[in-house]
C-alpha positions as CSV (number, residue, x, y, z in Angstrom):
1,M,-0.1,0.3,0.0
2,A,3.0,2.3,0.9
3,L,4.4,1.7,-2.4
4,K,1.4,2.8,-4.4
5,S,1.0,5.9,-2.7
6,K,4.7,6.8,-2.9
7,L,4.4,5.8,-6.8
8,A,0.9,7.6,-7.0
9,T,2.6,11.2,-5.5
10,M,5.4,10.7,-7.9
11,I,3.4,10.3,-11.1
12,K,1.2,13.2,-9.7
13,A,4.5,15.2,-9.3
14,G,5.8,14.4,-12.7
15,F,2.5,15.4,-14.1
16,I,2.6,18.7,-12.5
17,L,6.1,18.9,-13.5
18,G,5.4,18.3,-17.2
19,K,2.7,20.8,-17.1
20,I,4.8,23.6,-16.1
21,A,7.5,22.9,-18.5
22,V,4.9,22.4,-21.3
23,S,3.7,26.1,-20.7
24,I,6.9,27.7,-20.5
25,L,7.6,28.6,-24.2
26,P,4.2,29.6,-25.3
27,V,3.7,32.0,-22.3
28,M,6.8,33.5,-23.0
29,V,6.1,34.0,-27.0
30,V,2.8,35.6,-25.5
31,Q,4.6,37.5,-23.5
32,S,7.4,38.9,-25.8
33,V,4.2,39.7,-28.2
34,L,2.3,41.9,-25.2
35,R,5.5,43.8,-24.8
36,K,5.6,45.2,-28.1
37,T,1.8,45.6,-28.7
38,S,0.1,46.5,-25.0
39,P,3.0,47.0,-22.1
40,Q,0.1,47.8,-19.6
41,L,-1.1,43.9,-20.4
42,A,2.4,42.9,-20.4
43,R,2.6,44.0,-16.8
44,K,-0.5,42.0,-15.7
45,F,0.1,38.9,-17.6
46,P,3.0,37.5,-15.5
47,Q,0.6,37.8,-12.4
48,R,-2.0,35.9,-14.0
49,Y,0.8,33.1,-15.0
50,Y,2.2,33.1,-11.7
51,S,-1.4,32.6,-10.2
52,W,-1.6,29.4,-12.5
53,L,1.4,28.4,-11.3
54,N,0.6,28.4,-7.7
55,Q,-2.7,26.7,-8.5
56,T,-0.8,23.8,-10.4
57,M,1.8,23.3,-7.9
58,E,-1.2,23.1,-5.2
59,A,0.2,26.2,-3.2
60,R,-2.7,27.9,-1.6
61,I,-2.2,31.6,-0.4
62,T,-3.6,33.3,2.3
63,V,-3.4,37.7,2.5
64,S,-3.8,39.7,5.1
65,G,-2.8,43.4,5.4
66,E,-3.5,46.1,3.0
67,P,-0.9,46.0,-0.2
68,V,-0.2,49.3,-2.0
69,T,-2.2,49.0,-4.8
70,N,-2.8,52.7,-6.3
71,Q,0.7,53.9,-6.8
72,A,4.2,52.2,-7.4
73,C,6.2,51.2,-4.4
74,L,8.8,49.0,-3.0
75,L,7.9,46.0,-1.3
76,I,10.9,44.5,1.3
77,S,10.2,40.9,1.8
78,N,12.0,37.9,3.9
79,H,13.5,35.5,1.4
80,A,13.3,31.5,1.9
81,S,13.2,30.0,-1.5
82,W,13.0,30.5,-5.2
83,Q,9.0,29.7,-4.6
84,D,8.5,33.3,-2.8
85,I,8.6,34.8,-6.4
86,L,5.8,32.7,-7.5
87,L,3.7,33.7,-4.1
88,L,4.1,37.3,-4.5
89,G,4.3,37.5,-8.4
90,G,0.6,35.5,-8.1
91,T,-0.9,38.1,-5.8
92,L,0.5,42.0,-7.1
93,P,1.3,42.9,-10.6
94,I,5.2,43.4,-9.4
95,S,8.5,42.7,-10.7
96,F,11.5,41.7,-9.1
97,V,15.2,43.1,-8.3
98,A,17.3,39.8,-8.0
99,K,21.4,38.9,-8.5
100,S,22.5,37.9,-12.4
101,E,23.0,34.5,-11.3
102,V,18.9,34.1,-11.1
103,A,18.7,34.4,-14.8
104,D,20.7,31.3,-15.2
105,W,18.8,29.1,-13.1
106,P,16.4,26.4,-14.8
107,I,12.5,27.4,-15.0
108,V,12.8,29.9,-12.6
109,G,15.0,31.9,-14.5
110,R,12.8,32.0,-17.2
111,L,10.1,32.8,-15.2
112,A,11.9,35.9,-13.4
113,K,12.7,37.2,-16.8
114,L,9.1,36.7,-17.7
115,G,7.8,38.9,-14.6
116,G,10.5,41.8,-16.2
117,T,13.0,41.3,-13.4
118,L,16.0,43.4,-12.9
119,F,19.1,41.6,-12.9
120,I,22.1,43.1,-10.7
121,D,25.6,41.6,-11.7
122,R,27.9,42.2,-8.6
123,A,31.0,41.8,-10.6
124,R,30.5,45.1,-12.7
125,R,31.4,47.9,-10.9
126,Q,28.8,49.9,-13.0
127,A,26.3,47.7,-12.8
128,A,24.9,49.6,-9.6
129,G,24.2,52.4,-11.4
130,E,22.7,50.6,-14.3
131,T,20.1,48.8,-11.9
132,K,19.4,52.2,-10.1
133,N,18.3,53.5,-13.5
134,Q,16.6,50.5,-14.4
135,M,14.8,50.6,-11.4
136,Q,13.9,54.2,-11.6
137,T,12.2,53.9,-14.9
138,R,10.1,51.2,-13.7
139,L,8.6,52.9,-10.9
140,D,8.3,56.1,-12.9
141,E,5.9,53.6,-15.3
142,G,3.9,52.6,-12.4
143,G,5.3,49.3,-11.4
144,S,6.2,48.0,-8.4
145,L,9.5,46.3,-7.3
146,V,10.4,43.5,-4.6
147,L,13.8,43.7,-2.9
148,F,15.0,40.9,-0.6
149,P,17.3,42.7,1.6
150,E,19.0,39.6,3.5
151,G,20.9,39.4,0.5
152,T,20.2,35.2,0.5
153,T,17.7,32.7,1.5
154,N,17.0,32.0,5.2
155,D,16.0,28.7,6.6
156,G,12.3,29.7,6.8
157,N,11.8,29.8,10.2
158,Q,13.6,33.0,11.2
159,I,14.9,36.0,8.9
160,L,18.7,37.0,8.4
161,P,20.2,40.7,9.3
162,F,18.7,43.0,6.7
163,K,21.8,44.7,4.6
164,S,21.0,48.6,4.9
165,S,22.9,49.0,1.8
166,L,20.3,47.2,-0.4
167,F,17.7,49.9,0.8
168,G,19.6,52.7,-1.5
169,A,16.1,52.2,-3.8
170,S,14.5,54.1,-1.0
171,Q,15.7,57.3,-1.5
172,M,14.1,57.4,-5.1
173,E,11.2,59.6,-5.8
174,I,8.3,59.7,-7.7
175,D,6.7,62.8,-8.7
176,G,9.1,65.0,-6.3
177,K,8.0,62.2,-3.4
178,P,9.8,59.6,-1.5
179,V,8.7,56.3,-3.1
180,I,6.4,54.4,-0.5
181,V,7.9,51.2,0.9
182,Q,5.9,48.3,2.3
183,P,7.3,45.6,4.1
184,V,5.9,42.4,3.4
185,S,6.1,38.7,5.6
186,I,6.0,35.3,4.0
187,A,5.3,32.3,5.9
188,Y,5.2,28.3,4.9
189,Q,2.5,27.5,7.1
190,R,1.2,23.9,6.4
191,V,1.6,21.1,4.5
192,W,-1.5,18.7,3.5
193,G,-3.1,21.0,6.3
194,L,-1.2,20.3,8.8
195,P,1.4,22.6,10.6
196,M,5.0,22.4,9.4
197,G,7.7,22.0,12.0
198,R,11.0,23.7,12.2
199,E,12.7,21.2,10.6
200,R,10.0,20.7,7.8
201,R,9.6,24.1,7.0
202,T,13.6,24.3,6.4
203,Q,13.0,21.4,3.7
204,F,10.9,24.1,1.9
205,A,13.3,26.9,2.5
206,W,16.3,26.4,-0.1
207,P,19.6,27.5,0.9
208,G,21.3,26.7,-2.3
209,D,23.3,24.1,-1.1
210,I,21.3,21.7,-2.8
211,G,20.2,21.7,-6.9
212,F,17.4,23.6,-8.0
213,T,15.8,20.5,-10.0
214,E,16.2,18.5,-6.9
215,H,14.3,21.0,-4.5
216,L,11.6,21.5,-6.9
217,W,11.1,17.9,-7.2
218,S,11.3,17.5,-3.4
219,N,8.4,20.3,-3.0
220,L,6.0,18.9,-5.7
221,K,6.4,15.5,-4.3
222,S,5.5,17.0,-0.7
223,G,1.9,18.1,-1.4
224,P,-0.6,20.8,-0.8
225,L,1.0,23.9,0.4
226,D,-0.2,26.4,2.9
227,V,1.1,29.8,2.5
228,A,0.6,33.1,4.3
229,I,1.3,36.7,3.0
230,H,1.0,39.4,5.3
231,F,1.3,43.1,3.9
232,H,2.5,45.7,6.8
233,P,1.6,49.3,6.9
234,A,3.4,51.4,4.2
235,T,6.0,54.0,5.1
236,D,9.2,56.0,3.5
237,I,12.4,57.1,4.2
238,K,11.4,60.3,5.2
239,Q,8.8,58.9,7.8
240,A,11.6,56.6,9.0
241,G,14.1,59.1,9.5
242,G,16.8,57.4,6.9
243,R,18.0,54.6,5.0
244,K,19.3,52.6,8.0
245,Q,16.4,53.4,10.6
246,L,14.1,52.4,7.4
247,A,16.3,48.9,7.1
248,K,15.9,48.6,10.9
249,L,12.1,49.2,10.7
250,C,11.5,47.0,7.8
251,E,13.3,44.2,9.5
252,E,11.6,44.2,12.7
253,Q,8.2,44.3,11.3
254,V,9.2,41.3,8.8
255,R,10.6,39.2,11.6
256,D,7.4,39.5,13.9
257,G,5.2,39.2,11.1
258,L,7.2,35.8,10.2
259,A,6.7,34.8,13.9
260,N,3.2,35.8,14.2
261,L,2.0,33.5,11.0
262,I,4.0,30.6,11.8
263,A,2.5,30.7,15.9
264,N,-1.1,31.5,14.3
265,S,-0.5,28.0,11.8
266,R,0.0,26.2,15.4
267,A,-2.7,28.0,17.0
268,E,-5.0,26.8,14.5
269,E,-4.1,22.9,14.8
């Protein structure tokens, strides 16, 4: 019986993986056409696709708080896995700022490009200035951006210190006013409807010491996933009192939000 169950799980995971793989090329073609014919639709289309991916991968998302939707903003989020991109991207029409290596990741690299991700090449000195200009242009066009200020992925249970140097974008302005900054907490809560323990949660996090394909396959075999996303009150660099103060404020809110979301999943057991 256990063997049949395991076989059924692997067949189902393989079917899901196949659906994702088959969808990528036509989706890239559609997005390429939209970018040339309708930039507005091109910004919205990735959200539809990411949402479909979340449903296909059986990731159920609960959203709380009030996301900023009436203007472009910077979203500041904790970062446990490549799957964060799909979860956030399926919730709002947003783009990401990521290290250049992400562009070469199988599947996710293509999905990131689809959503208009801005890639930072840390090995090039002039890259910082180029990225800043690209970010300003994206914000001026009305597009919101997501930053992962930990600089790497965490274990899913607690966040790493935020790097204030990555908050340089918060000094940008839109129509003469400081760009809005909104902290966001993402928590991986349950699998098969059962609350995750610390060890189980680390298995969904992706520290990067195992291959992407292996981690994707492991997640697909794990079963339906429940994730909570909480949007904290928006602020800006002037309200916070400066870049370092803003980084500290965001870190505290995201950390507390993650802890609360994890605690809530246990309380509902």
